[in-house]
FIMAR-583055 format. One line per 4 residues: their letters; for each residue y, x, z negated of C-alpha. Coordinates in steps of 0.001 Angstrom, whole numbers. Layout:
A = Y,X,Z ~ ...
END
This chain:
MLTM = -18248,-10324,-1003 ~ -18338,-6264,-1654 ~ -16164,-4964,-4886 ~ -15046,-1518,-5402
RIQY = -13323,213,-8625 ~ -10874,2484,-7500 ~ -8667,4730,-9547 ~ -5206,5523,-7969
NVPP = -2147,7361,-8851 ~ 755,5221,-7380 ~ 3176,7409,-5523 ~ 7528,6507,-6058
ERTI = 6463,4652,-2939 ~ 4515,2517,-4180 ~ 1799,2769,-1164 ~ -1073,3192,-836
TVKL = -4482,3397,1755 ~ -7390,2143,1318 ~ -11028,3456,4008 ~ -13447,1315,3678
PDQV = -16988,1622,3772 ~ -18567,1270,6895 ~ -20573,-1717,6199 ~ -17185,-4413,6055
EPGP = -17344,-5589,9530 ~ -13355,-5611,11347 ~ -12486,-8751,11698 ~ -10967,-11407,9047
HELI = -11165,-10806,5680 ~ -8828,-12239,2350 ~ -8470,-8828,594 ~ -7848,-9759,-3605
LVLD = -5654,-6956,-6000 ~ -6226,-6607,-9582 ~ -3528,-4015,-11519 ~ -4131,-2902,-14681
KTVA = -2340,-483,-16100 ~ -5633,1343,-18491 ~ -7317,3581,-17138 ~ -10962,3391,-18275
GDDV = -12667,6170,-16945 ~ -15022,7704,-18884 ~ -14897,5619,-21895 ~ -16563,2697,-19143
VTDT = -20187,4858,-19348 ~ -19944,4841,-22875 ~ -19260,1616,-24140 ~ -22285,95,-21857
IKLM = -24266,3402,-23153 ~ -23421,1806,-26556 ~ -24113,-2019,-25971 ~ -27202,-1449,-23478
KLAG = -28744,406,-27111 ~ -28044,-3487,-28569 ~ -30657,-4820,-26760 ~ -33123,-6507,-27555
SVPG = -32061,-6356,-31672 ~ -30959,-9691,-31982 ~ -33382,-11526,-33270 ~ -32619,-15153,-32685
FSDI = -33004,-14363,-29157 ~ -36021,-12453,-29611 ~ -38649,-14844,-28169 ~ -36686,-15659,-24901
DGVT = -37321,-14045,-21716 ~ -34030,-12998,-20520 ~ -34878,-13276,-16753 ~ -36699,-16561,-17405
HQRA = -33635,-17629,-18585 ~ -30957,-16808,-16460 ~ -33538,-18709,-13458 ~ -33309,-21831,-15235
LRDE = -29967,-21204,-15577 ~ -29465,-20772,-11703 ~ -31951,-23965,-10804 ~ -29754,-25802,-13205
WS = -26353,-24712,-10421 ~ -28369,-25420,-7143
END
């Protein structure tokens, strides 16, 4: 599965053209469009940086290894 985030100005005709990357093989695929009127722009980077500054700051999680926890969760799913 490939996820692409594209900011696009919809013209009055309401048509878009998307050039897919070379990694997309020709043939049948399912394409899902999600339209969001808000455009995040540079705010996404700023919010991500702010969020990452909090990493490791929750005392209750200080004794938990994140990778080990994720692996345990995945083992439960399979």
